[in-house]
C-alpha positions in Angstrom: -1.9 -30.6 67.7 1.2 -32.0 66.2 -0.8 -34.7 64.4 -3.3 -32.2 63.1 -0.6 -29.8 61.8 1.3 -32.5 60.0 -1.1 -33.0 57.1 -1.3 -29.3 56.5 2.5 -29.0 56.2 2.7 -32.0 53.9 0.0 -30.4 51.7 2.0 -27.2 51.3 5.1 -29.1 50.4 3.1 -31.1 47.8 1.6 -28.0 46.4 5.0 -26.2 46.0 6.6 -29.4 44.6 3.9 -30.0 42.0 3.0 -26.5 40.9 5.2 -23.6 42.2 8.7 -24.9 41.6 8.0 -26.3 38.1 6.4 -22.9 37.2 9.4 -21.0 38.5 11.7 -23.2 36.5 9.6 -22.9 33.3 9.6 -19.1 33.6 13.3 -19.0 34.2 14.0 -21.2 31.1 11.7 -18.9 29.0 13.6 -15.8 30.1 16.9 -17.5 29.4 15.8 -18.6 26.0 14.5 -15.1 25.1 17.8 -13.6 26.3 19.8 -16.0 24.1 17.7 -15.2 21.1 18.0 -11.5 21.5 21.8 -11.7 22.0 22.4 -13.9 19.0 19.9 -12.4 16.6 21.6 -10.6 13.7 20.0 -7.4 12.5 19.1 -7.5 8.8 20.6 -4.8 6.6 19.8 -4.0 2.9 23.0 -5.8 2.0 22.2 -8.9 3.9 18.7 -9.0 2.5 20.0 -8.7 -1.0 22.3 -11.7 -0.3 19.4 -13.7 1.1 17.3 -12.9 -2.0 20.1 -14.1 -4.3 21.0 -17.2 -2.4 17.8 -18.2 -0.7 15.2 -20.7 -1.8 12.6 -19.5 -4.3 9.8 -19.8 -1.6 11.7 -17.4 0.7 12.9 -14.8 -1.7 9.8 -12.7 -1.9 9.7 -12.5 1.9 13.2 -11.0 2.0 12.3 -8.7 -1.0 9.4 -7.4 1.1 11.6 -6.8 4.0 14.1 -5.0 1.8 11.4 -2.7 0.5 10.5 -1.8 4.0 14.1 -1.2 5.1 14.7 1.1 2.2 11.4 2.9 2.8 12.6 3.6 6.4 15.9 4.9 5.1 18.1 2.4 6.9 21.5 1.6 5.4 21.2 4.1 2.7 24.8 5.4 3.0 25.7 2.4 0.8 22.6 2.6 -1.3 24.5 2.8 -4.6 25.5 -0.8 -4.5 22.1 -1.9 -3.2 20.3 0.0 -5.9 22.3 -1.8 -8.6 21.5 -5.1 -7.1 17.8 -4.2 -7.0 17.9 -3.2 -10.7 19.6 -6.5 -11.6 17.0 -8.6 -9.8 14.1 -6.6 -11.3 15.5 -7.1 -14.8 16.0 -10.9 -14.4 12.6 -12.6 -14.9 14.2 -15.9 -15.8 16.0 -16.0 -12.4 13.5 -14.5 -10.0 9.7 -14.9 -9.6 7.2 -12.2 -10.2 6.4 -11.6 -6.5 10.0 -11.0 -5.7 10.5 -8.6 -8.6 7.3 -6.8 -7.7 8.8 -5.9 -4.3 12.0 -5.0 -6.1 10.1 -2.5 -8.2 8.6 -1.0 -5.1 12.0 -0.8 -3.4 13.5 0.9 -6.5 10.7 3.5 -6.2 12.2 4.5 -2.9 15.5 5.6 -4.3 15.8 9.3 -5.1 18.2 8.7 -8.0 17.7 9.4 -11.7 19.1 5.9 -12.5 16.4 4.3 -10.4 13.7 6.1 -12.4 15.3 5.2 -15.7 15.4 1.6 -14.7 11.8 1.6 -13.7 10.8 3.1 -17.1 12.9 0.5 -18.9 11.4 -2.3 -16.9 7.8 -1.1 -17.5 8.5 -1.2 -21.2 9.9 -4.8 -21.1 7.9 -6.4 -18.4 5.4 -9.1 -19.3 4.0 -10.1 -15.9 0.8 -8.1 -15.1 1.4 -8.2 -11.4 4.9 -6.7 -11.8 3.6 -4.1 -14.1 1.2 -2.9 -11.4 4.1 -2.4 -9.0 6.2 -0.7 -11.6 3.4 1.8 -12.3 3.0 2.4 -8.6 6.7 3.0 -8.2 6.8 5.5 -11.0 3.9 7.3 -9.3 5.9 7.3 -6.1 8.7 9.1 -7.9 6.3 11.4 -9.7 8.1 10.8 -12.9 6.3 13.1 -15.4 8.5 11.8 -18.3 6.8 8.4 -18.0 3.3 9.8 -18.6 3.2 8.4 -22.2 4.3 5.0 -21.0 1.6 4.9 -18.3 -1.1 6.0 -20.8 -0.5 2.8 -22.8 -1.7 0.7 -19.8 -5.1 2.3 -19.7 -6.2 -0.1 -22.5 -5.0 -3.3 -20.9 -7.5 -6.1 -20.3 -6.7 -6.4 -16.6 -8.9 -4.0 -14.6 -6.3 -3.7 -11.8 -3.8 -2.4 -14.3 -6.2 0.1 -15.8 -7.2 1.2 -12.3 -3.6 1.7 -11.2 -2.6 3.5 -14.4 -5.5 5.9 -14.0 -4.5 6.7 -10.4 -0.8 7.2 -11.4 -1.7 9.6 -14.2 -3.6 11.7 -11.7 -0.5 11.8 -9.6 1.9 12.6 -12.4 -0.1 15.7 -13.4 0.3 16.2 -17.1 -3.2 17.2 -18.1 -2.7 17.9 -21.8 -1.8 14.2 -22.3 -3.7 12.4 -19.5 -7.1 14.0 -19.6 -8.0 12.9 -23.2 -6.6 9.5 -22.4 -8.6 9.1 -19.2 -12.0 10.3 -20.3 -13.0 7.1 -22.2 -12.5 5.1 -19.0 -15.4 6.9 -17.4 -17.5 4.4 -19.2 -15.4 1.4 -18.1 -17.4 -1.7 -17.1 -15.5 -1.9 -13.7 -16.5 0.5 -11.0 -13.0 0.8 -9.5 -11.6 1.9 -12.8 -14.3 4.5 -13.3 -13.8 5.8 -9.7 -10.0 6.1 -10.0 -10.5 7.8 -13.4 -12.9 10.3 -12.0 -10.6 11.1 -9.1 -7.5 11.4 -11.4 -9.4 13.8 -13.7 -10.3 15.9 -10.7 -6.7 16.0 -9.6 -5.8 17.2 -13.1 -8.4 19.9 -13.0 -11.0 18.3 -15.2 -14.7 18.1 -14.3 -15.4 15.3 -16.8 -15.8 12.8 -14.0 -18.1 15.0 -11.9 -21.2 12.8 -12.4 -19.2 9.7 -11.4 -17.9 11.5 -8.3 -21.6 12.2 -7.3 -22.4 8.5 -7.6 -19.3 7.6 -5.5 -20.5 10.1 -2.8 -23.9 8.4 -2.6 -23.4 5.9 0.2 -26.7 4.1 -0.5 -25.7 3.4 -4.0 -22.1 2.4 -3.1 -23.3 0.0 -0.3 -25.4 -2.0 -2.8 -22.3 -3.1 -4.7 -21.6 -6.8 -4.2 -18.8 -7.5 -1.7 -18.8 -3.9 -0.4 -18.1 -3.6 3.3 -18.4 -0.6 5.7 -14.7 0.3 5.6 -14.5 0.2 1.9 -17.7 2.2 1.5 -16.3 4.9 3.9 -13.1 5.1 1.8 -14.9 5.5 -1.5 -17.3 8.2 -0.2 -14.4 10.0 1.5 -12.4 10.0 -1.7 -15.4 11.2 -3.7 -15.8 14.1 -1.3 -12.1 15.1 -1.7 -12.5 14.9 -5.5 -15.6 17.2 -5.3 -13.6 19.6 -3.2 -10.9 19.7 -5.9 -13.4 20.7 -8.6 -14.9 23.5 -6.5 -18.2 23.4 -8.2 -20.9 25.4 -6.4 -23.5 22.7 -7.4 -21.8 20.3 -5.0 -22.3 22.6 -1.9 -25.7 21.1 -1.0 -24.4 17.5 -1.1 -21.3 18.4 0.9 -23.3 20.2 3.5 -25.6 17.2 3.9 -22.6 14.8 4.2 -20.9 17.0 6.7 -24.0 16.8 9.0 -25.6 13.4 8.5 -23.0 10.9 7.3 -22.4 8.2 9.9 -18.6 8.3 9.3 -16.6 10.9 11.2 -13.9 10.6 8.4 -16.5 11.4 5.7 -18.0 14.3 7.7 -14.5 15.8 8.3 -13.6 15.4 4.6 -16.9 17.1 3.6 -16.3 20.0 6.0 -12.8 20.5 4.5 -14.2 20.3 0.9 -16.9 22.9 1.8 -14.3 25.3 2.9 -12.4 24.9 -0.4 -15.5 25.3 -2.5 -16.7 28.3 -0.6 -13.4 30.0 -1.1 
């Protein structure tokens, strides 16, 4: 019996020695490492991120600029926001020192400040900016601040050769809400060669109370037509049809009731069906 038990005991020792003990040690080291990292990690603040942008390598600046935009959006560290805002304005206005990607995120960050100086800086930057990518973020930031005074400045971008700029400018004009200026400027874009531009234009006109884009909204609401567009996926198609339904609801045209009813019952997307039901209620009222 002693001889038969001996190999079994040796096997257990070998198993623990080769597998269990090393595993315990590895887990313990991992826990220790995580603890050290958590204890030594310094929390980023808007001020520290600004410093990192100004002193960091060009390849890292845009990442810190992105983090700063998020920090400001969450409202952290805003008790000292005056100094941060001035630094953001300086970086945005220095194209010779900072790349376009970094300054794009600075434009977005500046759009988070509820300060007249921030809006004035965005307006000035939009007038002077030459980088199309930064211009898009500047337009978006002015839309975030709903700066009606920048309407004339935004209108100028409807004629730019870049479709993304025309599309963004059309959207922003719908948000700013100055129909006497924006509607006449937007209407020609209903014939734009790019579908995204036409769609944003039709939606912007609907927000401004104009039915000039009604026919385009009907096309947007036709899932079969939208799905035939090259590169269109299910999620994007759902978003387009849902937006069109909301636009039709804004116009409150009785002619759209039949389409809205059909979408509310038969569309495969719950999001679209819900949007159609809400639009129906608005149109009926």
